[in-house]
MDAnalysis code that builds the backbone (N, CA, C; Angstrom):
import MDAnalysis as mda
import numpy as np

u = mda.Universe.empty(570, n_residues=190, atom_resindex=np.repeat(np.arange(190), 3), trajectory=True)
u.add_TopologyAttr("name", ["N", "CA", "C"] * 190)
u.add_TopologyAttr("resid", np.arange(1, 191))
u.add_TopologyAttr("resname", ["MET", "GLY", "GLY", "GLU", "ALA", "PRO", "GLY", "ALA", "LEU", "LEU", "SER", "VAL", "ALA", "LEU", "GLY", "ILE", "GLY", "LEU", "ALA", "ALA", "ALA", "VAL", "GLY", "LEU", "ARG", "VAL", "PHE", "LEU", "PRO", "LEU", "LEU", "ILE", "ALA", "SER", "VAL", "ALA", "ALA", "ALA", "THR", "GLY", "HIS", "LEU", "GLY", "LEU", "ALA", "PRO", "SER", "PHE", "GLU", "TRP", "LEU", "ALA", "GLY", "THR", "PRO", "ALA", "ILE", "VAL", "MET", "LEU", "ALA", "VAL", "ALA", "THR", "VAL", "LEU", "GLU", "ILE", "LEU", "ALA", "TRP", "TYR", "VAL", "PRO", "GLY", "VAL", "ASP", "ASN", "LEU", "LEU", "ASP", "ALA", "ILE", "ALA", "ALA", "PRO", "VAL", "ALA", "VAL", "VAL", "ALA", "GLY", "ALA", "THR", "VAL", "ALA", "ALA", "ALA", "VAL", "MET", "THR", "GLU", "LEU", "PRO", "PRO", "ILE", "VAL", "LYS", "TRP", "THR", "THR", "ALA", "VAL", "ILE", "ALA", "GLY", "GLY", "GLY", "VAL", "ALA", "GLY", "LEU", "THR", "GLN", "GLY", "LEU", "THR", "ALA", "LEU", "LEU", "ARG", "ALA", "LYS", "SER", "THR", "ALA", "LEU", "THR", "GLY", "GLY", "LEU", "GLY", "ASN", "SER", "ALA", "VAL", "ALA", "THR", "GLY", "GLU", "LEU", "GLY", "GLY", "SER", "ILE", "VAL", "LEU", "ALA", "VAL", "LEU", "ALA", "ILE", "ALA", "ALA", "PRO", "VAL", "ILE", "ALA", "VAL", "GLY", "LEU", "VAL", "ALA", "LEU", "ALA", "VAL", "TRP", "PHE", "ALA", "VAL", "ARG", "LEU", "GLY", "ARG", "ARG", "LEU", "LEU", "ARG", "SER", "GLY"])
u.atoms.positions = np.array([
    [145.705, -0.251, 53.426],
    [143.883, -0.536, 52.869],
    [143.763, -2.198, 52.112],
    [143.889, -1.566, 51.461],
    [143.371, -2.843, 50.424],
    [143.650, -4.005, 51.272],
    [144.895, -4.607, 51.847],
    [145.378, -5.757, 52.389],
    [144.489, -6.189, 53.115],
    [143.349, -5.558, 54.332],
    [142.898, -5.440, 55.240],
    [141.457, -5.952, 54.822],
    [141.676, -6.146, 53.823],
    [139.182, -5.849, 53.388],
    [139.842, -7.762, 53.446],
    [140.664, -8.282, 53.069],
    [139.990, -9.875, 53.050],
    [140.481, -10.382, 54.188],
    [141.188, -9.932, 55.050],
    [141.300, -11.037, 56.419],
    [139.906, -10.200, 57.009],
    [139.544, -8.761, 56.574],
    [137.981, -8.270, 57.275],
    [136.767, -9.420, 57.161],
    [137.336, -9.624, 55.642],
    [135.770, -10.353, 54.863],
    [135.646, -11.513, 55.553],
    [136.948, -12.308, 55.733],
    [137.001, -13.773, 56.136],
    [136.919, -13.479, 57.859],
    [136.883, -12.498, 58.425],
    [136.583, -12.949, 60.148],
    [135.641, -12.756, 59.917],
    [134.306, -12.018, 58.853],
    [132.794, -11.863, 58.987],
    [132.664, -13.340, 59.326],
    [132.601, -14.006, 57.796],
    [132.598, -15.177, 56.873],
    [132.439, -16.067, 58.403],
    [133.957, -16.100, 58.937],
    [134.333, -17.049, 59.881],
    [132.993, -16.942, 61.189],
    [132.665, -15.513, 61.582],
    [131.301, -15.296, 62.741],
    [130.446, -15.628, 62.623],
    [130.244, -15.171, 61.492],
    [128.668, -15.813, 59.997],
    [128.378, -17.484, 60.361],
    [129.094, -17.812, 59.549],
    [129.358, -19.953, 60.099],
    [129.412, -20.124, 61.651],
    [130.609, -19.607, 62.379],
    [130.415, -20.027, 63.381],
    [128.632, -19.728, 64.477],
    [128.165, -18.822, 63.928],
    [126.410, -18.468, 64.754],
    [125.617, -18.315, 63.806],
    [125.841, -18.632, 62.598],
    [124.606, -20.400, 62.198],
    [124.939, -21.857, 63.067],
    [125.927, -21.646, 63.970],
    [126.365, -23.637, 63.986],
    [126.011, -23.268, 65.452],
    [125.724, -22.096, 66.104],
    [125.438, -21.996, 67.367],
    [123.649, -22.240, 67.247],
    [122.589, -21.235, 65.790],
    [121.481, -21.466, 65.572],
    [121.417, -23.229, 66.015],
    [122.294, -23.785, 65.986],
    [122.250, -24.770, 65.397],
    [122.534, -26.105, 67.267],
    [123.014, -26.094, 67.697],
    [123.383, -25.967, 69.523],
    [124.262, -24.710, 70.100],
    [124.155, -24.580, 70.599],
    [123.877, -22.956, 71.818],
    [125.730, -23.122, 72.051],
    [125.579, -24.138, 72.770],
    [127.854, -24.713, 73.144],
    [128.547, -25.218, 72.456],
    [127.958, -26.232, 71.722],
    [128.996, -26.684, 71.079],
    [129.284, -25.747, 69.566],
    [129.563, -24.662, 69.241],
    [130.273, -24.074, 68.507],
    [131.669, -23.838, 69.090],
    [130.698, -22.843, 70.398],
    [131.913, -22.566, 71.737],
    [132.660, -23.416, 71.715],
    [132.530, -24.467, 72.077],
    [133.486, -25.114, 72.311],
    [134.270, -25.231, 71.525],
    [133.499, -25.563, 70.822],
    [135.111, -26.178, 69.479],
    [135.979, -24.299, 68.602],
    [135.146, -23.324, 68.318],
    [136.226, -21.937, 68.626],
    [137.095, -22.105, 70.002],
    [136.414, -22.651, 70.868],
    [137.885, -22.695, 71.573],
    [138.022, -23.354, 72.359],
    [138.425, -24.590, 71.844],
    [139.825, -25.302, 71.176],
    [140.671, -24.752, 69.871],
    [139.587, -25.061, 69.706],
    [140.656, -24.109, 67.758],
    [141.389, -22.616, 68.464],
    [140.940, -22.065, 69.560],
    [142.102, -21.195, 69.406],
    [142.967, -21.490, 70.456],
    [142.610, -22.242, 71.092],
    [143.296, -22.639, 72.369],
    [144.909, -23.728, 71.305],
    [144.324, -23.955, 70.792],
    [144.927, -25.005, 69.933],
    [146.291, -24.016, 68.815],
    [145.532, -22.382, 68.673],
    [146.877, -22.027, 67.560],
    [145.269, -21.905, 66.282],
    [144.432, -23.102, 65.376],
    [144.428, -22.423, 64.990],
    [142.471, -21.737, 64.573],
    [142.805, -20.283, 65.428],
    [142.004, -19.673, 65.476],
    [142.408, -18.362, 66.061],
    [142.701, -16.983, 66.040],
    [142.440, -15.838, 66.193],
    [141.568, -15.773, 66.917],
    [141.717, -14.613, 68.094],
    [140.375, -14.206, 68.863],
    [140.527, -12.437, 68.649],
    [139.548, -11.830, 69.004],
    [139.730, -10.759, 69.778],
    [140.807, -10.169, 71.048],
    [140.845, -9.613, 71.078],
    [141.076, -9.414, 72.370],
    [141.138, -9.371, 73.321],
    [139.435, -9.296, 74.058],
    [138.300, -9.529, 74.636],
    [138.376, -10.633, 74.890],
    [138.097, -11.299, 73.963],
    [137.891, -12.445, 73.887],
    [138.543, -14.430, 74.541],
    [140.364, -13.066, 74.512],
    [141.916, -14.235, 74.582],
    [141.323, -15.486, 75.906],
    [140.538, -14.907, 76.449],
    [139.033, -16.220, 77.751],
    [138.967, -17.050, 77.397],
    [138.650, -17.154, 76.337],
    [138.074, -18.314, 75.280],
    [138.562, -19.021, 75.243],
    [140.397, -19.223, 75.358],
    [140.682, -19.802, 74.765],
    [141.322, -20.607, 75.797],
    [141.455, -20.554, 76.934],
    [142.180, -21.308, 78.566],
    [140.987, -22.153, 79.155],
    [141.620, -23.082, 79.885],
    [140.994, -24.118, 79.874],
    [139.732, -24.269, 80.810],
    [139.859, -22.831, 81.982],
    [137.853, -22.911, 83.111],
    [137.302, -22.950, 81.248],
    [137.401, -21.914, 80.407],
    [136.568, -21.756, 79.455],
    [135.896, -22.786, 78.092],
    [137.390, -23.403, 78.040],
    [137.084, -24.884, 77.701],
    [136.598, -26.013, 78.840],
    [136.183, -26.084, 80.222],
    [135.375, -27.062, 80.673],
    [134.396, -26.286, 80.811],
    [134.478, -25.430, 81.256],
    [132.846, -25.081, 81.723],
    [131.846, -25.251, 80.346],
    [132.514, -24.888, 79.173],
    [131.821, -25.456, 78.163],
    [131.461, -26.960, 77.270],
    [132.709, -28.016, 77.820],
    [132.579, -29.553, 77.404],
    [131.299, -29.819, 78.087],
    [131.019, -28.804, 79.481],
    [130.130, -28.926, 80.707],
    [129.154, -29.359, 79.816],
    [128.938, -27.863, 79.588],
    [127.513, -27.664, 78.923],
    [126.658, -27.695, 77.833],
    [128.096, -28.410, 76.887],
    [127.376, -28.879, 75.592],
    [127.548, -30.557, 75.865],
    [127.715, -31.954, 76.896],
    [126.846, -32.704, 77.370],
    [125.984, -32.489, 77.668],
    [125.412, -31.409, 78.222],
    [124.249, -31.738, 79.196],
    [123.167, -30.987, 78.166],
    [123.431, -29.813, 77.526],
    [122.875, -29.798, 76.485],
    [122.500, -30.459, 75.766],
    [123.493, -31.224, 74.817],
    [123.141, -32.624, 73.074],
    [122.173, -33.799, 74.310],
    [121.973, -34.100, 76.334],
    [121.288, -35.404, 76.387],
    [120.487, -34.309, 77.220],
    [120.504, -32.627, 76.914],
    [118.480, -32.032, 76.417],
    [117.237, -32.268, 75.859],
    [118.570, -32.030, 74.652],
    [117.826, -32.567, 73.668],
    [117.510, -34.098, 73.361],
    [117.826, -34.993, 73.558],
    [116.951, -35.852, 73.690],
    [115.871, -36.655, 74.054],
    [116.143, -35.883, 75.414],
    [114.699, -35.461, 76.368],
    [112.969, -35.399, 75.749],
    [112.388, -36.359, 76.156],
    [111.179, -35.571, 75.183],
    [110.535, -34.860, 76.010],
    [110.429, -33.704, 75.559],
    [108.996, -33.008, 76.259],
    [110.170, -31.628, 76.609],
    [111.430, -32.327, 76.788],
    [112.476, -31.075, 77.143],
    [112.928, -30.721, 76.241],
    [112.899, -31.085, 75.004],
    [113.463, -30.429, 73.583],
    [112.161, -29.226, 73.391],
    [111.299, -30.286, 73.329],
    [109.989, -28.683, 73.338],
    [110.478, -26.736, 73.933],
    [110.801, -27.570, 75.329],
    [111.161, -25.781, 75.950],
    [112.349, -25.136, 76.257],
    [113.289, -26.425, 75.099],
    [114.836, -26.177, 74.572],
    [114.494, -25.213, 73.810],
    [113.336, -25.442, 72.855],
    [113.319, -24.376, 71.702],
    [113.260, -22.483, 72.118],
    [111.857, -23.030, 73.089],
    [111.523, -21.532, 74.117],
    [112.715, -21.231, 74.212],
    [113.840, -21.748, 75.101],
    [114.554, -20.437, 75.640],
    [115.833, -20.949, 74.972],
    [116.580, -21.531, 74.309],
    [117.239, -21.226, 72.744],
    [117.379, -20.340, 71.990],
    [115.956, -19.920, 72.436],
    [116.458, -18.712, 71.028],
    [116.795, -17.198, 71.237],
    [116.212, -17.221, 72.989],
    [117.309, -15.615, 72.080],
    [118.776, -16.353, 73.103],
    [118.485, -17.553, 74.151],
    [120.601, -17.325, 74.455],
    [121.364, -17.446, 72.862],
    [120.835, -17.850, 71.949],
    [121.303, -18.718, 70.854],
    [120.882, -17.152, 69.799],
    [120.845, -16.203, 69.894],
    [121.265, -15.020, 69.642],
    [122.275, -13.904, 70.452],
    [122.020, -13.722, 71.331],
    [123.583, -13.842, 72.363],
    [124.282, -14.404, 71.494],
    [124.701, -15.677, 71.719],
    [126.024, -16.562, 71.724],
    [126.282, -16.514, 70.607],
    [125.670, -15.894, 69.189],
    [126.099, -16.275, 67.705],
    [126.216, -14.503, 67.468],
    [126.011, -13.328, 68.405],
    [126.528, -12.350, 68.387],
    [127.946, -12.192, 68.895],
    [127.950, -12.948, 70.021],
    [128.930, -13.010, 71.009],
    [130.196, -13.349, 70.610],
    [130.199, -14.806, 69.620],
    [130.829, -16.086, 69.254],
    [131.531, -14.815, 67.769],
    [130.366, -14.113, 66.724],
    [131.113, -13.766, 66.287],
    [131.982, -12.219, 66.296],
    [130.993, -11.574, 67.549],
    [132.048, -10.585, 67.410],
    [134.073, -11.343, 68.474],
    [133.961, -12.024, 68.800],
    [135.388, -12.805, 68.818],
    [135.529, -13.317, 67.882],
    [135.315, -13.931, 66.797],
    [136.166, -14.014, 66.010],
    [136.595, -12.937, 64.703],
    [136.085, -11.157, 64.934],
    [136.153, -9.913, 63.981],
    [137.283, -9.379, 64.327],
    [138.056, -9.895, 64.331],
    [139.429, -9.951, 64.828],
    [140.107, -8.591, 63.492],
    [139.584, -8.503, 62.601],
    [140.030, -7.112, 60.867],
    [139.382, -6.198, 61.547],
    [138.091, -6.049, 62.580],
    [136.965, -4.099, 61.734],
    [137.707, -3.638, 63.837],
    [136.863, -2.282, 63.277],
    [137.290, -1.494, 63.898],
    [136.049, -2.422, 65.178],
    [136.014, -1.438, 66.160],
    [134.332, -2.146, 67.343],
    [133.551, -1.806, 66.801],
    [132.956, -0.348, 66.484],
    [131.639, -0.064, 66.192],
    [130.833, -1.210, 64.772],
    [132.223, -1.578, 63.919],
    [131.500, -1.780, 62.275],
    [131.553, -3.196, 63.525],
    [132.751, -4.451, 63.826],
    [132.063, -5.486, 64.664],
    [131.469, -5.558, 65.739],
    [130.926, -4.431, 65.817],
    [129.720, -5.237, 67.528],
    [128.110, -5.122, 66.240],
    [127.575, -3.916, 65.374],
    [127.006, -3.967, 64.038],
    [126.696, -5.302, 63.510],
    [128.041, -5.493, 63.224],
    [128.025, -6.875, 62.290],
    [127.113, -8.028, 63.105],
    [128.449, -8.266, 64.230],
    [127.736, -9.159, 64.685],
    [127.037, -9.470, 65.791],
    [125.705, -8.109, 65.877],
    [124.731, -7.734, 65.949],
    [124.100, -8.172, 65.115],
    [123.761, -7.930, 64.530],
    [123.205, -8.088, 62.819],
    [123.421, -8.944, 62.096],
    [123.868, -9.215, 61.791],
    [124.442, -10.815, 61.465],
    [124.868, -11.597, 62.083],
    [125.391, -11.783, 62.918],
    [125.809, -13.047, 63.698],
    [124.895, -13.431, 65.121],
    [124.325, -12.510, 65.593],
    [122.738, -12.725, 65.693],
    [121.851, -12.709, 65.161],
    [120.990, -11.884, 64.216],
    [120.034, -12.481, 62.822],
    [120.160, -14.312, 62.903],
    [121.775, -14.605, 61.837],
    [121.799, -16.145, 61.357],
    [121.359, -17.050, 62.341],
    [122.575, -16.494, 64.101],
    [121.529, -17.503, 64.932],
    [120.768, -17.256, 65.655],
    [119.721, -16.912, 64.848],
    [118.624, -16.973, 65.730],
    [117.264, -17.487, 64.155],
    [118.253, -17.300, 63.939],
    [117.694, -18.075, 62.664],
    [117.100, -19.217, 61.970],
    [118.271, -19.411, 62.493],
    [119.077, -20.961, 62.707],
    [118.265, -21.881, 63.170],
    [117.859, -20.905, 64.741],
    [117.804, -21.847, 65.788],
    [115.522, -21.590, 65.465],
    [115.271, -20.864, 65.154],
    [113.868, -20.176, 64.995],
    [113.016, -21.408, 63.588],
    [114.084, -22.147, 62.872],
    [113.906, -23.050, 61.177],
    [113.552, -24.064, 62.072],
    [114.238, -24.545, 63.230],
    [114.405, -25.963, 63.712],
    [113.955, -25.946, 64.834],
    [113.063, -24.547, 65.410],
    [112.108, -25.080, 66.421],
    [111.677, -25.308, 65.627],
    [110.868, -24.603, 65.185],
    [109.784, -24.878, 64.020],
    [109.217, -26.309, 63.276],
    [110.469, -26.912, 62.860],
    [110.923, -28.121, 62.098],
    [110.248, -29.114, 63.432],
    [111.220, -28.872, 64.918],
    [110.905, -29.608, 66.058],
    [108.876, -30.122, 66.527],
    [108.739, -28.615, 65.586],
    [107.367, -28.184, 66.605],
    [106.447, -29.376, 65.548],
    [107.106, -29.624, 64.130],
    [105.682, -29.684, 63.351],
    [106.334, -31.308, 63.482],
    [107.093, -32.137, 63.964],
    [107.935, -33.280, 64.269],
    [107.075, -34.330, 65.289],
    [107.519, -32.966, 66.414],
    [105.885, -33.450, 67.512],
    [104.499, -33.729, 67.341],
    [104.017, -32.423, 66.255],
    [102.934, -32.202, 65.711],
    [102.909, -34.411, 65.001],
    [103.764, -34.227, 64.327],
    [103.541, -35.272, 63.171],
    [103.747, -36.796, 63.709],
    [104.698, -36.650, 64.923],
    [105.232, -38.088, 65.448],
    [104.514, -37.865, 66.612],
    [104.456, -37.393, 67.181],
    [104.760, -37.292, 69.535],
    [105.032, -37.249, 69.688],
    [106.180, -36.427, 69.081],
    [107.807, -36.450, 69.799],
    [108.296, -37.703, 69.484],
    [108.354, -38.444, 68.609],
    [108.740, -39.872, 68.416],
    [110.319, -39.313, 67.159],
    [109.644, -38.450, 65.917],
    [110.398, -38.179, 65.253],
    [111.664, -37.102, 65.595],
    [111.696, -36.109, 66.881],
    [112.515, -35.768, 67.806],
    [113.606, -35.971, 67.840],
    [114.451, -37.158, 68.289],
    [115.181, -37.055, 68.285],
    [116.048, -37.664, 66.794],
    [115.525, -37.816, 66.108],
    [116.109, -37.994, 64.627],
    [116.508, -36.091, 63.992],
    [115.313, -34.978, 64.326],
    [115.946, -34.124, 64.290],
    [117.493, -33.044, 65.565],
    [117.146, -33.913, 66.470],
    [118.336, -33.278, 67.707],
    [119.769, -34.254, 66.510],
    [119.560, -35.026, 65.983],
    [120.840, -35.458, 65.998],
    [121.026, -34.909, 63.928],
    [120.476, -34.616, 63.725],
    [120.345, -33.889, 62.763],
    [120.894, -32.400, 63.210],
    [120.333, -31.789, 64.185],
    [121.066, -30.762, 64.394],
    [122.348, -30.507, 64.666],
    [122.576, -31.539, 65.102],
    [123.575, -31.658, 66.442],
    [125.289, -32.045, 64.961],
    [124.651, -32.856, 64.151],
    [125.937, -33.115, 62.795],
    [126.303, -32.194, 62.216],
    [125.108, -31.554, 62.436],
    [124.608, -30.345, 61.533],
    [125.637, -29.409, 61.679],
    [125.863, -28.825, 63.609],
    [126.252, -27.801, 64.022],
    [128.240, -28.132, 64.936],
    [127.804, -29.465, 64.560],
    [129.119, -30.117, 63.900],
    [129.801, -29.198, 62.889],
    [130.132, -30.092, 62.002],
    [130.335, -29.602, 59.804],
    [129.940, -27.931, 59.797],
    [129.084, -27.413, 60.334],
    [129.605, -26.276, 60.570],
    [130.147, -25.393, 60.953],
    [130.520, -25.344, 62.549],
    [131.572, -25.682, 63.143],
    [133.116, -25.320, 62.752],
    [133.289, -26.402, 62.476],
    [134.414, -26.878, 61.737],
    [134.701, -25.991, 60.494],
    [133.511, -26.264, 59.571],
    [134.004, -25.875, 58.204],
    [134.035, -24.182, 58.733],
    [133.116, -23.996, 59.695],
    [133.977, -22.322, 59.266],
    [135.231, -21.389, 59.448],
    [136.020, -22.413, 60.677],
    [136.981, -22.472, 60.646],
    [138.478, -22.952, 59.525],
    [137.772, -23.898, 59.255],
    [138.620, -24.635, 57.942],
    [138.170, -23.467, 56.616],
    [137.081, -23.204, 56.340],
    [136.809, -22.737, 54.913],
    [136.024, -21.288, 55.244],
    [136.139, -19.955, 56.029],
    [134.860, -19.393, 56.125],
    [133.468, -19.078, 54.827],
    [133.988, -19.522, 53.299],
    [133.735, -18.306, 53.297],
    [132.826, -19.781, 52.528],
    [133.177, -20.837, 52.156],
    [132.400, -21.857, 51.526],
    [131.648, -22.404, 52.868],
    [131.638, -22.165, 53.925],
    [130.666, -22.237, 55.822],
    [129.753, -21.535, 54.953],
    [129.993, -20.208, 54.916],
    [128.954, -18.613, 54.909],
    [128.026, -19.355, 53.226],
    [128.683, -20.144, 52.138],
    [127.930, -20.639, 50.981],
    [127.260, -21.573, 51.659],
    [127.351, -21.641, 52.401],
    [126.590, -23.563, 52.747],
    [125.734, -22.922, 53.945],
    [125.399, -21.936, 54.453],
    [124.835, -21.188, 55.692],
    [123.469, -20.512, 54.320],
    [124.274, -19.839, 53.542],
    [123.496, -18.539, 53.014],
    [122.283, -19.864, 51.805],
    [122.877, -21.056, 51.487],
    [122.305, -22.008, 50.463],
    [120.830, -22.518, 51.367],
    [121.581, -23.593, 53.474],
    [120.459, -23.048, 54.046],
    [119.531, -23.565, 54.400],
    [119.624, -21.766, 54.254],
    [118.848, -20.555, 54.697],
    [118.082, -20.726, 53.953],
    [117.971, -20.752, 52.095],
    [117.070, -20.395, 52.001],
    [116.140, -21.822, 51.035],
    [116.745, -22.709, 51.790],
    [116.486, -24.024, 51.638],
    [114.515, -23.886, 53.164],
    [115.960, -23.993, 53.720],
    [114.253, -23.930, 55.520],
    [114.108, -22.887, 55.560],
    [114.326, -21.550, 55.214],
    [112.785, -20.733, 54.322],
    [112.230, -21.483, 53.333],
    [112.043, -21.832, 52.628],
    [111.317, -22.750, 51.481],
    [110.126, -23.477, 52.372],
    [110.523, -24.582, 53.126],
    [110.785, -25.764, 53.865],
    [109.742, -24.886, 54.842],
    [109.977, -24.134, 55.555],
    [109.565, -23.355, 57.294],
    [108.322, -22.267, 56.397],
    [108.465, -22.070, 54.769],
    [106.537, -21.265, 54.322],
    [106.111, -22.486, 54.207],
    [106.094, -23.600, 53.852],
    [105.256, -24.936, 53.150],
    [104.736, -25.838, 54.658],
    [105.849, -25.610, 55.445],
    [105.518, -26.392, 57.011],
    [103.541, -25.319, 57.567],
    [104.455, -24.314, 57.462],
    [103.533, -22.862, 57.778],
    [101.807, -23.853, 56.256],
    [102.019, -22.855, 55.486],
    [101.016, -23.537, 55.023],
    [99.835, -25.593, 55.687],
    [100.701, -26.163, 55.301],
    [100.223, -27.300, 55.750],
    [99.372, -27.667, 57.173],
    [100.164, -26.300, 57.948],
    [100.018, -27.040, 59.863],
    [98.772, -26.324, 60.075],
])
């Protein structure tokens, strides 16, 4: 029993890290997880093994490219923020559940929904606030810089979550702390 705890905690950390990356870009972290699973670098819960298949990788690759391009279209980026919020929560919970292989189902899904969906929603909500402020301050001209930062953050966080889950969760905690402080400041100044 004692040997199961570190594996369970690592799978929770992995799930939270991937979910936070989903809050930045919905499909990209899922694609990274899918490729990592297909190449044997990531274990998936049995009911999520389809994620490592070629059809899932192709579908996620197409969705990722379309999503990345859409964030660079003025006006569409703000519309995507409204759509991405609920999608990120669901995708964050799903990707977290997919990698929490060491937990009983009730614990896995409770943790995935609360921690995975919660961190994905928080991350997405904070980036939406940042984009809204960028739109107000720059007329949308600064939004491509925000989109690029989100893209880079999503890649780094997803890869780090797979390679070093505990470090990824520490980074997520630090980023959330800074983002909440920034969000409060932005709300007060707006």
